C-alpha positions, 0 to 999 in steps of 0.5 A, spaced: 457 300 355 458 293 355 454 289 350 449 283 352 454 278 350 460 281 355 455 282 360 453 274 359 460 272 360 461 276 366 455 273 369 457 266 367 464 267 370 462 269 377 457 263 377 463 258 375 466 254 381 473 254 378 473 262 377 471 262 384 476 257 387 481 261 383 480 267 387 479 263 393 486 260 392 490 266 389 490 263 382 490 268 377 486 265 372 481 259 372 486 255 367 490 254 373 486 248 375 487 245 368 494 244 369 493 241 376 488 236 373 493 235 367 499 234 372 495 229 377 494 225 371 500 225 367 505 227 373 509 232 369 511 237 374 517 234 378 522 238 383 528 239 378 524 240 372 526 245 367 520 248 364 518 252 359 511 256 359 508 258 352 502 263 352 503 264 360 499 271 361 496 272 366 500 266 370 495 261 372 500 255 369 506 258 371 503 259 379 502 252 379 509 250 376 512 254 381 509 250 387 511 244 384 518 245 381 523 247 387 530 247 384 528 247 376 528 253 371 521 256 369 521 260 363 515 263 361 513 267 355 508 271 352 506 278 348 502 280 354 506 283 360 506 278 366 506 280 373 512 277 377 512 270 380 517 267 385 521 262 381 519 264 374 523 268 369 518 272 364 520 274 357 515 279 353 516 276 347 512 273 341 514 265 341 512 265 333 518 269 331 524 265 330 528 270 334 524 269 340 525 261 339 533 262 338 533 266 345 529 261 349 534 256 346 540 260 348 537 262 355 536 255 357 543 253 354 541 245 354 535 241 352 529 241 357 524 237 360 517 240 359 513 245 355 506 247 357 502 251 352 495 254 353 496 258 347 490 260 343 489 264 337 484 270 338 477 268 337 474 271 331 467 268 332 468 263 327 469 256 330 472 253 324 477 258 323 479 259 330 480 251 331 485 252 324 488 258 327 489 255 334 491 248 331 496 252 327 500 254 333 500 247 336 503 245 330 509 250 331 509 248 338 510 241 336 516 243 331 519 247 337 519 242 342 522 236 338 528 241 338 529 243 345 526 237 349 530 232 351 529 225 349 524 223 355 521 230 354 514 232 355 509 237 351 502 239 353 499 243 349 492 246 347 488 244 341 481 244 338 477 239 336 475 241 329 479 242 322 486 240 322 486 236 329 488 230 325 494 233 322 496 235 329 495 228 331 499 225 326 505 230 327 505 228 334 505 221 333 511 222 328 515 226 333 513 222 340 513 215 342 507 217 347 501 221 345 494 222 349 489 227 349 485 229 355 480 234 357 480 236 364 474 237 368 475 244 369 475 246 361 468 249 360 463 243 357 461 248 351 469 249 349 472 245 343 479 245 347 482 239 349 490 238 351 495 234 347 500 230 352 506 227 348 512 224 351 519 221 349 522 224 343 523 219 337 529 218 334 529 220 327 
């Protein structure tokens, strides 16, 4: 039997305009609209883009990317199995493992244009701890991006407002020429999430 919080979450989902719209438009998650908004603002997805989608399950962001990227290479990675999407190559791997990162390097065989990451740590109920754990993942994505992105490369990654936010911001500014933060309208108002947008690697 579902508890009250589970029932409340289900009810809120069905009242959510983005949840409903995702069903209508065939997206696998409401998160698709976050990337649509991010792309509308920053123009990160182009016809020939080579893109890596980290934490891709269930595939909402990869779906959006596949509609924009016609000739580029799209690679999606997640620990959960993701159903196939046209024009997207999926690998079931833990990105945080070094061997997974090495595999991604070798698969592309060259520097890439864009990394998108909607990864977040599993929630514990402790908002401060959740922020620390998710922002730690964002730092890992930042470090990886500085190795695999080309000089004009773009990174979009989820980050939580809270502990370690300033640390992530500082690290981003060390690595990239342009650093922005953006919270899409489709992000829930009570969520601490926002998105880090970085462009143009600095020459270190």
